[in-house]
C-alpha positions in Angstrom: -101.0 -23.9 47.3 -99.0 -21.2 49.1 -100.8 -18.0 49.6 -99.3 -14.7 48.2 -98.5 -13.3 51.6 -96.0 -16.1 52.7 -94.6 -16.2 49.1 -94.0 -12.5 49.2 -92.3 -12.7 52.5 -90.1 -15.5 51.3 -88.9 -13.3 48.3 -88.3 -10.4 50.7 -86.1 -12.7 52.9 -84.1 -13.7 49.8 -83.7 -10.0 48.7 -82.5 -9.0 52.1 -79.9 -11.9 52.2 -78.7 -11.1 48.7 -78.3 -7.4 49.4 -76.3 -8.2 52.5 -74.1 -11.0 51.0 -74.1 -10.9 47.2 -71.5 -8.1 46.8 -70.3 -8.3 43.2 -73.6 -10.0 42.0 -76.1 -7.6 43.6 -74.9 -4.7 41.4 -76.0 -6.8 38.5 -79.3 -7.9 39.9 -80.4 -4.3 40.0 -80.4 -4.1 36.2 -83.2 -6.6 35.9 -87.0 -6.0 35.9 -88.5 -6.7 39.3 -89.8 -10.2 38.7 -86.5 -11.5 37.4 -84.6 -9.5 40.0 -86.6 -11.3 42.7 -85.9 -14.6 41.0 -82.1 -13.9 40.9 -82.3 -13.1 44.6 -84.1 -16.4 45.3 -81.4 -18.3 43.4 -78.6 -16.5 45.1 -80.1 -17.1 48.6 -80.3 -20.8 47.8 -76.7 -20.9 46.7 -75.6 -18.9 49.8 -77.5 -21.1 52.2 -76.0 -24.3 50.6 -72.5 -22.9 50.9 -73.2 -22.0 54.6 -74.2 -25.6 55.4 -70.6 -26.7 54.4 -68.9 -23.7 56.0 -70.3 -24.4 59.5 -67.8 -25.6 62.1 -67.9 -29.3 62.5 -66.7 -32.7 61.1 -66.9 -33.4 57.4 -69.4 -36.3 58.0 -71.8 -34.0 59.8 -71.5 -31.4 57.0 -72.2 -34.0 54.4 -75.2 -35.3 56.3 -76.6 -31.6 56.5 -76.3 -31.3 52.7 -78.0 -34.7 52.3 -80.9 -33.4 54.4 -80.9 -30.2 52.5 -81.3 -32.0 49.2 -84.3 -33.9 50.6 -85.8 -30.6 51.9 -85.2 -28.9 48.5 -87.0 -31.7 46.6 -89.9 -31.6 49.1 -90.2 -27.8 48.6 -90.1 -28.2 44.8 -92.9 -30.7 45.1 -95.1 -28.2 46.9 -94.4 -29.3 50.5 -93.7 -26.9 53.4 -90.1 -26.2 54.3 -88.2 -24.8 57.3 -85.8 -22.5 55.5 -87.7 -19.3 54.6 -86.2 -18.9 51.2 -87.4 -22.2 49.7 -90.9 -21.1 48.8 -89.4 -18.3 46.7 -86.9 -20.7 45.1 -89.7 -23.2 44.3 -91.7 -20.5 42.7 -88.6 -19.3 40.7 -87.9 -22.8 39.5 -91.5 -23.3 38.3 -91.8 -19.8 36.8 -88.6 -19.9 34.8 -88.3 -23.7 34.1 -85.0 -24.1 35.8 -84.0 -27.9 35.6 -84.0 -29.4 39.0 -80.9 -31.3 38.3 -78.9 -28.1 38.2 -79.8 -27.4 41.8 -78.7 -30.9 42.8 -75.4 -30.2 41.0 -75.0 -27.0 43.1 -75.2 -29.2 46.2 -72.8 -31.7 44.7 -70.4 -28.9 44.0 -70.5 -27.7 47.6 -70.0 -31.3 48.8 -66.8 -31.4 46.7 -65.3 -28.7 49.0 -66.0 -30.3 52.3 -62.7 -32.1 52.4 -59.6 -30.4 50.8 -58.7 -32.1 47.6 -56.0 -31.9 45.0 -56.5 -31.7 41.2 -53.9 -33.5 39.1 -55.1 -32.2 35.7 -57.1 -29.2 34.4 -60.0 -31.5 33.3 -60.5 -32.4 37.0 -60.4 -28.7 37.9 -62.8 -27.8 35.1 -65.3 -30.4 36.4 -65.0 -28.7 39.8 -65.5 -25.3 38.2 -68.6 -26.6 36.5 -70.2 -27.7 39.7 -69.4 -24.6 41.8 -69.9 -21.9 39.1 -71.2 -23.1 35.7 -74.3 -24.6 37.0 -75.2 -21.2 38.6 -74.8 -19.6 35.1 -77.1 -22.3 33.6 -79.7 -21.5 36.2 -79.3 -17.8 35.5 -79.8 -17.9 31.8 -83.2 -19.6 32.4 -84.1 -16.5 34.4 -82.8 -14.1 31.9 -84.3 -15.9 28.9 -82.0 -17.3 26.1 -81.9 -19.0 22.7 -80.2 -22.4 23.0 -79.2 -22.8 19.3 -78.7 -26.5 19.7 -76.9 -26.3 23.1 -74.5 -23.5 22.1 -75.8 -21.1 24.8 -75.5 -23.7 27.5 -71.9 -24.6 26.4 -70.9 -20.9 26.5 -72.6 -20.5 30.0 -70.3 -23.3 31.2 -67.3 -21.4 29.7 -68.4 -18.3 31.6 -68.6 -20.1 34.9 -65.1 -21.6 34.4 -63.7 -18.1 33.7 -65.3 -16.7 36.8 -64.1 -19.5 39.0 -60.6 -19.4 37.7 -60.5 -15.7 38.5 -61.6 -16.5 42.1 -58.9 -19.2 42.4 -56.1 -17.0 41.2 -57.2 -14.2 43.6 -57.6 -16.5 46.6 -54.6 -18.7 46.1 -52.9 -17.6 49.3 -56.0 -17.8 51.5 -56.8 -21.2 50.1 -53.2 -22.4 50.7 -53.5 -21.2 54.4 -56.6 -23.4 54.7 -54.8 -26.4 53.2 -56.4 -26.1 49.7 -54.6 -25.8 46.4 -57.0 -25.7 43.4 -54.5 -25.2 40.7 -53.7 -28.5 38.9 -50.6 -30.4 40.1 -49.4 -30.7 36.5 -49.3 -26.9 36.2 -47.5 -26.5 39.5 -44.9 -29.0 38.3 -44.5 -27.2 35.0 -43.5 -24.0 36.7 -41.6 -25.7 39.6 -44.0 -24.3 42.2 -45.0 -26.0 45.5 -48.0 -25.1 47.7 -45.5 -23.5 50.2 -44.7 -20.9 47.5 -48.3 -19.5 48.0 -47.6 -18.7 51.7 -44.8 -16.3 50.9 -45.3 -12.5 51.4 -44.7 -11.9 47.7 -44.8 -14.0 44.5 -41.5 -15.0 43.0 -40.9 -15.4 39.2 -42.1 -19.1 39.3 -45.4 -18.2 41.0 -45.9 -15.2 38.6 -45.3 -17.5 35.7 -47.8 -20.0 36.9 -50.5 -17.4 37.6 -49.9 -15.7 34.3 -50.5 -19.1 32.7 -53.7 -19.6 34.6 -54.8 -16.0 33.8 -54.4 -16.6 30.1 -56.5 -19.7 30.4 -59.2 -17.7 32.2 -59.0 -15.0 29.5 -59.6 -17.6 26.8 -62.8 -18.7 28.6 -63.9 -15.0 28.9 -63.4 -14.6 25.2 -65.4 -17.7 24.4 -68.2 -16.6 26.9 -68.7 -13.3 25.0 -70.6 -15.3 22.4 -73.3 -16.0 25.0 -74.3 -12.3 25.2 -76.3 -12.2 21.9 -78.0 -15.5 22.8 -79.4 -14.0 26.0 -82.6 -12.0 25.8 -82.1 -8.3 25.8 -83.5 -7.8 29.3 -80.8 -10.1 30.6 -77.8 -8.9 28.7 -76.8 -6.0 31.0 -76.6 -8.3 34.0 -74.5 -10.9 32.2 -72.2 -8.2 30.9 -71.9 -6.6 34.3 -71.0 -9.9 36.0 -68.5 -10.8 33.3 -67.2 -7.1 33.3 -66.7 -7.1 37.1 -64.8 -10.4 37.2 -62.7 -9.8 34.1 -61.9 -6.4 35.7 -60.8 -8.2 38.7 -58.5 -10.4 36.6 -57.2 -7.2 34.9 -56.3 -5.8 38.3 -54.5 -8.9 39.3 -52.4 -8.7 36.0 -51.9 -5.0 36.6 -50.4 -5.7 40.0 -48.0 -8.3 38.4 -49.9 -11.2 40.0 -49.1 -10.0 43.6 -52.1 -11.8 45.2 -50.1 -13.0 48.1 -49.6 -9.7 49.9 -53.3 -8.7 50.1 -56.6 -9.8 48.6 -57.1 -8.0 45.3 -60.5 -6.2 44.7 -62.0 -3.5 42.6 -63.9 -0.6 44.1 -67.6 0.0 44.3 -67.5 2.9 42.0 -65.8 0.8 39.3 -68.4 -1.9 39.7 -71.1 0.7 39.4 -69.4 2.1 36.3 -69.3 -1.3 34.7 -73.0 -1.8 35.5 -73.9 1.6 34.1 -71.9 1.0 30.9 -73.6 -2.4 30.4 -77.0 -0.8 30.8 -76.1 2.2 28.6 -74.9 -0.2 25.9 -78.2 -2.0 26.0 -80.2 1.2 25.6 -78.1 2.4 22.7 -79.5 2.1 19.2 -78.6 -1.1 17.5 -77.8 -1.7 13.9 -79.8 -4.8 13.8 -82.0 -7.0 16.0 -81.3 -10.5 17.1 -83.2 -13.3 15.3 -86.2 -14.6 17.1 -86.0 -18.2 18.3 -88.5 -20.7 17.4 -90.9 -21.5 20.4 -89.3 -25.0 20.9 -85.9 -23.3 21.3 -87.0 -20.6 23.7 -86.1 -20.8 27.4 -87.9 -18.1 29.3 -91.0 -17.6 31.4 -93.3 -14.6 31.7 -92.3 -12.4 34.7 
C-alpha cells in the first residue's frame, strides 16, 4: 500500500504538469472541488504522457513498442505495483476512487497508436471512430470523476458526441498544420464532394472550395455540440461547470473560426485567456443561480460517482 506522502507527491506532479500543459482544460479544472480537481489533473497527466510517447522523435516501430511497454506499466500500477513514471500512483488512486473502467485507459493508448503513422479516412464513420479513441474516451473518463446518471447509457452516448464535437473543432482549426505534417483527417468522401485536395490546405488563404468544405464540417461539429448539451443535466451539479466550460471554450473556438470565414490557413485560430475565463465564470455563475427545479436523483445502481 502506497503511503500518503508518495501519493501526495504524485498528485502534485500531475497538478504541475496540468497547469503547465493543459491550457484550455486547466481553466475548467479550477471549478471543481479539490479532490476531483486532483483527479482531473491525474487523468490529464496520463493523457499528456501517453501523447508524448508517440510524439518523441524516432521510428514508428519504436514508438509503438514504447506504447506497448506503457500499457504494461499502466496495468501494473493499477494492480498496485510500483511504477517509474511519477504520475501513475495518482492515476491508479483516481481510477480506484472514481471507478473509471480500465478499458477506457487502454482505448486512450490505442487512440494514440492510431496517430503514429499518418492515415487517411475514406468515410466519416472511420473518422468518428478515430475521434472516439482520441477524445470521446477522455470524456467518458471525466464523467466518472464528475459523477453522472447513466439513464441506460444515454449519458455515455452523449459524452461520445461531446468528444466528437471537440475533436472535429481541433481538426478544422489545425487543418493546415496537419497537412504540412502529411496528415489529412477530413474524410476523402468530403474532400471529393467539394473538389478539394490536400494541397489546397497548404495555400495562404482558403478558396471557396475549402470554405465550403470547412463550413460543412463545422455544421457537423455544431450538430454534435447540440446533442452533447443533453449531457449537462445528467452530470452531477458539481461537475456541470467544468463540462459547460470545456464545451463553451471549444464551441467558442468554432464560432471564431466561422467568424473569420474559415480562414484557418493564414494563422492558427485561438480565443483569448480573458474570454476563456469569462466562459468559466459564466458556467460557475449559472450553476450557483437559483434553479426552478432540481434534477431527479438516480437509483444507487445507476449512480457513477465516488466520494471525494
